[in-house]
VEXDO-986379 format. One line per field, with one value per residue: residue number from 1; residue in three letters; x, z, y of N, C-alpha, C in turn. Coordinates in nm, 2 decimals, always signed. Each point is the difference from the previous one (the first is absolute). Layout:
num: [NUM|...]
residu: [ALA|...]
n.px: [X|...]
n.pz: [Z|...]
n.py: [Y|...]
ca.px: [X|...]
ca.pz: [Z|...]
ca.py: [Y|...]
c.px: [X|...]
c.pz: [Z|...]
c.py: [Y|...]
// end
This chain:
num: [1|2|3|4|5|6|7|8|9|10|11|12|13|14|15|16|17|18|19|20|21|22|23|24|25|26|27|28|29|30|31|32|33|34|35|36|37|38|39|40|41|42|43|44|45|46|47|48|49|50|51|52|53|54|55|56|57|58|59|60|61|62|63|64|65|66|67|68|69|70|71|72|73|74|75|76|77|78|79|80|81|82|83|84|85|86|87|88|89|90|91|92|93|94]
residu: [MET|ALA|GLN|ALA|GLN|THR|VAL|LEU|SER|ASP|ALA|PHE|SER|GLN|VAL|VAL|LYS|LYS|HIS|ARG|GLU|LYS|ARG|GLY|LEU|SER|LYS|ALA|ALA|LEU|ALA|GLU|LEU|SER|GLY|LEU|HIS|GLN|THR|TYR|VAL|GLY|LEU|LEU|GLU|ARG|GLY|GLU|ARG|SER|PRO|ASN|LEU|ASP|THR|ALA|LYS|ALA|ILE|ALA|ASN|ALA|LEU|GLY|ILE|SER|LEU|GLY|LYS|MET|ILE|THR|GLU|ALA|GLU|GLN|MET|GLN|ARG|TRP|ARG|ARG|ASP|SER|ALA|THR|ARG|PRO|THR|GLY|THR|ILE|GLY|ASN]
n.px: [-1.66|+0.03|-0.07|-0.10|+0.01|+0.00|-0.09|-0.06|+0.03|-0.04|-0.11|-0.02|+0.03|-0.08|-0.08|+0.03|+0.00|-0.11|-0.04|+0.03|-0.04|-0.11|+0.02|+0.02|-0.09|+0.10|-0.03|+0.13|+0.01|-0.11|+0.05|+0.12|-0.05|-0.06|+0.13|+0.00|-0.02|+0.11|+0.01|-0.05|+0.09|+0.09|-0.04|+0.00|+0.11|+0.03|-0.06|+0.11|+0.00|-0.08|+0.03|+0.03|-0.09|+0.06|+0.01|-0.12|-0.03|+0.08|-0.06|-0.12|+0.03|+0.06|-0.11|-0.03|-0.10|-0.12|-0.03|-0.07|+0.10|+0.08|-0.09|-0.01|+0.13|+0.01|-0.09|+0.06|+0.11|-0.05|-0.06|+0.12|+0.06|-0.09|+0.01|+0.13|-0.01|-0.09|+0.10|-0.10|+0.07|+0.08|-0.03|-0.03|+0.07|-0.08]
n.pz: [+0.98|+0.12|-0.03|-0.05|+0.11|+0.07|-0.07|+0.02|+0.13|+0.00|-0.08|+0.09|+0.10|-0.07|-0.01|+0.12|+0.04|-0.07|+0.04|+0.12|-0.02|-0.05|+0.10|+0.04|+0.09|+0.09|+0.10|+0.01|-0.13|+0.00|+0.10|-0.05|-0.12|+0.08|+0.06|-0.03|+0.10|-0.03|+0.13|+0.00|-0.10|+0.07|+0.11|-0.07|-0.07|+0.13|+0.00|+0.07|-0.09|+0.04|-0.11|+0.06|-0.02|+0.10|+0.07|-0.03|+0.02|+0.11|+0.02|-0.03|+0.07|+0.10|-0.02|+0.01|+0.09|-0.05|+0.11|-0.08|-0.09|+0.10|+0.05|-0.12|-0.02|+0.13|-0.04|-0.11|+0.06|+0.09|-0.11|-0.06|+0.12|+0.02|-0.13|+0.01|+0.12|-0.07|-0.09|-0.04|+0.06|-0.09|+0.03|-0.12|+0.01|-0.05]
n.py: [-0.29|-0.04|-0.11|+0.08|+0.07|-0.11|-0.05|+0.11|+0.00|-0.13|+0.03|+0.10|-0.08|-0.08|+0.10|+0.03|-0.13|-0.01|+0.12|-0.04|-0.12|+0.05|+0.09|-0.13|+0.03|+0.02|-0.08|-0.01|-0.02|-0.09|-0.05|+0.01|-0.04|-0.09|+0.00|-0.13|-0.08|-0.06|-0.02|+0.12|+0.03|-0.07|+0.06|+0.12|-0.03|-0.04|+0.11|+0.02|+0.10|+0.10|+0.06|+0.11|+0.09|+0.07|-0.11|-0.03|+0.13|-0.01|-0.12|+0.04|+0.11|-0.08|-0.06|+0.13|-0.04|+0.03|+0.05|+0.08|+0.00|+0.02|+0.09|+0.05|-0.02|+0.05|+0.09|+0.01|+0.00|+0.09|+0.06|-0.01|+0.03|+0.10|+0.04|-0.01|+0.06|+0.07|-0.01|-0.08|-0.10|+0.00|+0.13|+0.03|+0.12|+0.09]
ca.px: [+0.08|+0.15|+0.06|+0.02|+0.11|+0.12|+0.03|+0.04|+0.13|+0.09|+0.01|+0.08|+0.14|+0.05|+0.01|+0.12|+0.12|+0.00|+0.05|+0.14|+0.08|+0.00|+0.10|+0.13|+0.04|+0.01|-0.08|+0.07|-0.01|-0.13|-0.01|+0.06|-0.08|-0.13|+0.01|-0.04|+0.11|+0.01|-0.07|-0.14|-0.04|-0.01|-0.12|-0.11|-0.01|-0.05|-0.14|+0.01|-0.03|-0.09|+0.03|-0.11|+0.00|+0.12|+0.10|-0.04|+0.03|+0.14|+0.05|-0.04|+0.09|+0.13|-0.01|-0.04|-0.13|-0.10|-0.06|-0.13|+0.02|+0.04|-0.12|-0.09|+0.06|-0.03|-0.15|-0.02|+0.06|-0.10|-0.11|+0.04|+0.01|-0.13|-0.07|+0.06|-0.04|-0.14|-0.03|+0.01|+0.11|-0.02|-0.07|+0.09|-0.07|-0.11]
ca.pz: [-0.06|+0.03|-0.10|-0.13|+0.02|+0.01|-0.14|-0.08|+0.05|-0.06|-0.14|-0.02|+0.03|-0.12|-0.11|+0.04|-0.04|-0.15|-0.05|+0.05|-0.08|-0.14|-0.01|+0.04|+0.13|+0.12|+0.11|+0.06|-0.09|+0.01|+0.13|-0.01|-0.08|+0.06|+0.13|+0.10|+0.04|-0.08|+0.07|-0.02|-0.14|+0.00|+0.07|-0.09|-0.11|+0.05|+0.05|+0.14|+0.03|-0.10|+0.01|+0.01|-0.13|-0.03|-0.03|-0.13|-0.10|-0.01|-0.07|-0.14|-0.06|-0.02|-0.11|-0.12|-0.04|+0.08|+0.11|-0.05|-0.09|+0.09|+0.07|-0.10|-0.02|+0.11|+0.00|-0.11|+0.06|+0.10|-0.06|-0.07|+0.10|+0.05|-0.10|-0.01|+0.12|+0.00|-0.13|+0.02|-0.06|-0.12|-0.10|-0.08|-0.05|+0.06]
ca.py: [+0.11|-0.01|-0.10|+0.06|+0.09|-0.08|-0.05|+0.12|+0.03|-0.10|+0.02|+0.12|-0.04|-0.07|+0.10|+0.07|-0.09|-0.01|+0.12|+0.02|-0.09|+0.05|+0.11|-0.05|+0.06|-0.09|+0.06|+0.11|+0.12|+0.05|+0.06|+0.13|+0.09|+0.03|+0.05|-0.11|-0.10|-0.12|-0.10|+0.03|-0.04|-0.15|-0.03|+0.04|-0.09|-0.13|+0.02|+0.01|+0.14|+0.07|+0.14|+0.10|+0.07|+0.08|-0.09|-0.06|+0.10|+0.01|-0.11|+0.03|+0.10|-0.06|-0.09|+0.07|-0.04|+0.07|-0.08|-0.05|-0.12|-0.11|-0.05|-0.06|-0.13|-0.08|-0.03|-0.10|-0.13|-0.05|-0.05|-0.12|-0.10|-0.03|-0.08|-0.13|-0.08|-0.04|-0.07|-0.15|-0.06|-0.08|+0.08|+0.08|+0.12|+0.06]
c.px: [+0.15|+0.07|+0.03|+0.12|+0.14|+0.04|+0.05|+0.14|+0.11|+0.03|+0.09|+0.15|+0.06|+0.02|+0.13|+0.12|+0.01|+0.07|+0.15|+0.09|+0.00|+0.09|+0.14|+0.06|+0.01|-0.10|+0.07|-0.01|-0.14|-0.02|+0.07|-0.07|-0.13|+0.01|-0.04|+0.12|-0.01|-0.09|-0.15|-0.05|-0.01|-0.12|-0.12|-0.02|-0.04|-0.14|-0.01|-0.03|-0.09|+0.04|-0.12|+0.01|+0.12|+0.12|-0.02|+0.04|+0.15|+0.06|-0.04|+0.09|+0.13|+0.00|-0.04|-0.13|-0.10|-0.05|-0.14|+0.02|+0.04|-0.12|-0.09|+0.06|-0.03|-0.14|-0.02|+0.06|-0.10|-0.12|+0.03|+0.01|-0.14|-0.08|+0.06|-0.04|-0.14|-0.04|+0.01|+0.12|-0.04|-0.08|+0.10|-0.08|-0.11|+0.03]
c.pz: [+0.03|-0.09|-0.13|+0.00|+0.00|-0.14|-0.09|+0.04|-0.05|-0.14|-0.03|+0.02|-0.12|-0.11|+0.03|-0.05|-0.15|-0.06|+0.04|-0.09|-0.15|-0.02|+0.03|+0.13|+0.10|+0.10|+0.07|-0.09|+0.01|+0.14|+0.00|-0.08|+0.06|+0.14|+0.11|+0.04|-0.09|+0.06|-0.02|-0.14|-0.01|+0.07|-0.08|-0.11|+0.04|+0.05|+0.15|+0.05|-0.11|+0.01|+0.02|-0.14|-0.03|-0.04|-0.14|-0.11|-0.02|-0.08|-0.15|-0.07|-0.03|-0.12|-0.14|-0.06|+0.09|+0.11|-0.05|-0.08|+0.09|+0.07|-0.10|-0.03|+0.11|+0.01|-0.11|+0.05|+0.10|-0.06|-0.07|+0.10|+0.05|-0.10|-0.02|+0.11|-0.01|-0.13|+0.03|-0.07|-0.13|-0.11|-0.08|-0.05|+0.08|+0.15]
c.py: [-0.01|-0.10|+0.07|+0.10|-0.07|-0.05|+0.12|+0.04|-0.09|+0.02|+0.13|-0.03|-0.07|+0.10|+0.08|-0.08|-0.01|+0.12|+0.02|-0.09|+0.04|+0.11|-0.04|+0.06|-0.11|+0.06|+0.12|+0.13|+0.06|+0.07|+0.14|+0.10|+0.05|+0.06|-0.09|-0.08|-0.12|-0.11|+0.02|-0.05|-0.15|-0.05|+0.02|-0.11|-0.14|+0.01|+0.01|+0.14|+0.05|+0.15|+0.10|+0.08|+0.07|-0.10|-0.07|+0.10|+0.02|-0.12|+0.01|+0.10|-0.06|-0.10|+0.06|-0.03|+0.07|-0.10|-0.06|-0.12|-0.12|-0.06|-0.07|-0.14|-0.09|-0.05|-0.11|-0.13|-0.06|-0.06|-0.13|-0.12|-0.05|-0.08|-0.14|-0.09|-0.05|-0.07|-0.15|-0.05|-0.09|+0.08|+0.08|+0.12|+0.05|+0.02]
// end
């Protein structure tokens, strides 16, 4: 279970970075909008920190996206990684 949580946390970190860049925000700007420290945002995006729910909600609000949507994107990314890891090499489709 811990491995699955780690993969989901890593995927969530990538979702944060994707939406931050999509909005054209620097880490400092996202930190200010979400009430966090710029260093924390960098650690989060590198997967070195995992946010609690309140922090994740603050980030989602700052990015103008629902926390539910961010979690769904992270879960989809996690499933894609898992499926890619278990798919035999050299196969196409299915």
